[in-house]
C-alpha positions in Angstrom: 65.3 33.3 -49.2 63.3 34.1 -46.1 60.0 33.0 -47.7 61.5 29.6 -48.4 62.8 29.3 -44.8 59.4 30.2 -43.5 57.9 27.6 -45.8 60.3 24.9 -44.4 59.4 26.0 -40.9 55.7 25.7 -41.6 56.2 22.2 -43.0 58.2 21.1 -39.8 55.5 22.6 -37.6 52.8 20.6 -39.2 54.8 17.4 -38.8 55.4 18.0 -35.1 51.7 18.6 -34.6 50.7 15.4 -36.4 53.2 12.9 -35.1 51.2 9.8 -35.3 52.1 9.2 -39.0 55.8 9.6 -38.2 55.5 7.1 -35.4 53.8 4.7 -37.7 56.5 5.1 -40.4 59.3 4.5 -37.9 57.6 1.3 -36.7 56.9 0.2 -40.3 60.5 0.9 -41.3 61.8 -1.2 -38.3 59.4 -4.0 -39.0 60.3 -4.1 -42.8 64.1 -4.1 -42.0 63.8 -6.9 -39.5 61.3 -8.9 -41.6 63.5 -8.9 -44.8 66.6 -9.5 -42.7 65.2 -12.7 -41.2 63.8 -13.9 -44.5 67.1 -13.5 -46.3 69.1 -14.7 -43.3 68.0 -18.2 -44.2 70.3 -17.9 -47.3 73.3 -16.7 -45.3 76.1 -19.1 -44.5 78.3 -17.0 -42.1 78.0 -14.4 -39.4 79.7 -11.9 -41.7 76.9 -12.5 -44.3 74.3 -12.0 -41.6 75.9 -8.7 -40.4 76.1 -7.4 -44.0 72.5 -8.3 -44.6 71.3 -6.6 -41.4 73.1 -3.3 -42.1 71.9 -3.4 -45.7 68.2 -3.5 -44.7 68.6 -1.1 -41.9 70.2 1.4 -44.3 67.6 0.8 -46.9 64.4 1.0 -44.8 65.8 3.5 -42.4 67.3 6.0 -44.9 66.9 5.2 -48.6 63.2 4.3 -48.3 62.5 7.4 -46.3 64.3 9.6 -48.9 62.2 8.1 -51.7 58.9 8.0 -49.9 58.0 11.6 -50.8 55.3 11.8 -53.3 55.9 15.2 -54.9 53.7 13.9 -57.8 50.7 13.8 -55.4 51.3 17.4 -54.4 51.3 18.5 -58.0 48.1 16.6 -58.7 46.4 17.9 -55.6 47.4 21.5 -56.4 46.0 21.1 -59.9 42.7 19.6 -58.7 42.1 22.2 -56.1 43.4 25.1 -58.2 46.0 25.8 -55.5 48.7 25.9 -58.2 47.3 29.2 -59.4 48.5 30.9 -56.2 52.0 29.9 -57.0 51.8 31.1 -60.6 50.9 34.6 -59.6 53.3 34.9 -56.7 57.1 35.6 -56.8 57.9 32.1 -55.6 59.5 29.2 -57.5 57.0 26.3 -57.6 59.8 23.9 -58.2 61.7 25.0 -55.1 58.5 24.7 -53.0 58.0 21.2 -54.2 61.5 20.1 -53.3 61.3 21.8 -49.9 57.9 20.4 -49.2 59.4 16.9 -49.7 62.5 17.7 -47.7 60.8 18.5 -44.4 59.1 15.1 -43.9 62.3 13.3 -45.1 64.5 15.0 -42.5 61.9 14.3 -39.9 61.6 10.6 -40.8 65.4 9.9 -40.7 66.0 11.5 -37.3 65.2 8.4 -35.3 67.1 6.0 -37.7 70.1 8.3 -37.6 70.2 8.4 -33.8 69.8 4.6 -33.6 72.5 4.0 -36.2 75.0 6.3 -34.3 74.2 4.5 -31.0 74.7 1.0 -32.5 77.9 2.2 -34.2 79.5 2.7 -30.8 78.0 -0.5 -29.3 78.8 -2.8 -32.2 81.5 -1.0 -34.3 82.6 -4.2 -36.1 79.1 -4.6 -37.6 77.7 -1.1 -38.1 80.6 1.2 -38.8 81.1 2.1 -42.5 84.3 0.8 -44.1 86.0 4.2 -43.6 85.2 7.9 -42.7 85.5 8.8 -46.4 83.0 6.1 -47.3 80.6 7.6 -44.7 81.0 11.1 -46.3 80.4 9.6 -49.7 77.3 7.8 -48.4 75.9 11.0 -47.0 76.7 12.9 -50.2 75.0 10.2 -52.3 71.8 10.6 -50.2 71.5 14.2 -51.6 71.7 12.7 -55.1 69.1 10.1 -54.1 66.6 12.7 -52.8 67.0 15.1 -55.8 66.8 12.3 -58.5 63.7 10.9 -56.9 62.0 14.3 -56.7 62.7 15.1 -60.3 61.2 11.8 -61.3 58.1 12.6 -59.2 57.8 16.0 -60.9 57.9 14.3 -64.3 55.2 11.9 -63.2 53.2 14.6 -61.5 53.2 16.7 -64.7 51.0 14.0 -66.2 48.3 15.3 -63.9 47.9 18.3 -66.1 46.4 16.0 -68.8 44.2 14.0 -66.4 44.5 14.7 -62.7 44.5 11.0 -61.6 48.0 9.6 -61.4 47.7 7.1 -58.6 47.7 4.1 -60.9 50.8 5.3 -62.7 52.6 5.9 -59.4 51.6 2.4 -58.1 53.0 0.7 -61.2 56.2 2.8 -61.0 56.7 1.9 -57.4 56.3 -1.8 -58.1 58.8 -1.8 -61.0 61.3 0.4 -59.2 61.2 -1.6 -55.9 61.9 -4.8 -57.8 65.1 -3.5 -59.3 66.6 -1.2 -56.7 66.9 -3.8 -53.9 63.9 -3.2 -51.7 63.0 -6.9 -51.6 66.2 -8.6 -52.7 69.6 -7.2 -51.6 71.1 -5.5 -54.5 74.5 -7.1 -54.0 72.9 -10.5 -54.7 71.8 -9.3 -58.2 73.4 -11.2 -61.1 76.3 -9.4 -62.7 74.6 -8.9 -66.0 71.7 -7.1 -64.2 74.0 -4.9 -62.1 75.9 -3.9 -65.3 72.6 -2.9 -67.0 71.3 -1.0 -63.9 74.6 0.9 -63.7 73.6 3.0 -66.7 70.2 3.8 -65.3 69.1 6.1 -62.5 67.9 3.1 -60.4 71.1 2.3 -58.4 71.5 6.0 -57.4 68.2 6.0 -55.5 69.2 3.1 -53.3 71.8 0.5 -53.9 74.8 2.8 -54.7 74.5 4.6 -51.4 74.4 1.4 -49.4 77.3 0.0 -51.4 79.4 3.1 -50.6 78.7 2.5 -46.9 79.4 -1.3 -46.8 82.1 -1.9 -49.5 85.5 -0.3 -50.2 85.4 0.6 -53.9 88.2 1.8 -56.2 88.5 5.5 -56.9 87.8 5.0 -60.6 84.5 3.2 -59.8 83.4 5.9 -57.4 84.2 8.7 -59.9 82.5 6.9 -62.8 79.4 6.1 -60.6 79.1 9.7 -59.4 79.6 10.9 -63.0 76.7 8.7 -64.1 74.6 9.9 -61.1 75.3 13.5 -62.0 74.4 12.9 -65.6 71.1 11.4 -64.6 70.5 14.3 -62.2 71.0 16.8 -65.0 68.9 14.9 -67.5 66.0 14.3 -65.2 66.1 18.0 -64.1 65.7 19.2 -67.6 63.1 16.6 -68.5 61.2 17.7 -65.3 61.4 21.4 -66.3 60.3 20.6 -69.9 57.4 18.3 -69.0 56.1 20.6 -66.3 56.2 23.7 -68.5 54.5 21.8 -71.3 51.8 20.6 -68.9 51.4 24.1 -67.5 50.8 25.5 -71.0 48.1 22.8 -71.6 46.6 23.7 -68.2 46.5 27.4 -69.0 45.2 26.9 -72.5 42.2 25.0 -71.1 41.2 27.8 -68.8 43.1 26.5 -65.7 
């Protein structure tokens, strides 16, 4: 356990030394949230619609986007290209765990400022920014853990492709474009047509963005919450085993070709 704690500490230390990127990400998140808010505000008809829209994009670009900004796949590809992965294979350390922790440190660092700002505006404008209930807030925070893990398992699956041919940038670019179109990055997910929402419910896509925001903004029935978390848990387990299998298969290919 100590070696993993030291690993997290080293990741945080590097982030505090190179803070310019963090400042840039915070500014970009704020710019994106406000830009999309003012664009979609043109379609709103009431102040309640405007408030819902504002909170939606603040939550998305302040939290969900940060949680899914980690590119664990890049880490895998970089370790393969440089041969750094060999160091993990001969040491008593879980490479999967280090990948998750390497992605956790920047995510925590990136959501610090949005978290502080959200808490402040909750007290200043409670009618706009408070979640529907304390329970919904807890469910929202719990769903963020699902979001982070599901995203990282997907990134490990994509990163395992690098064992076959170390360049995966094009694949990641296409994946990001497709996912962002369907998870509510550009269009608020609550404006999706019902048929699309029903289809997405059975995929992992809502659980890396829209579901968390929905828990924060809307009071849902207990049956809906249970079924949604059941679906999210199923995807979490499925993606975990796929990630394990694809990584091990890629590793065997890597080792058979002389590393």
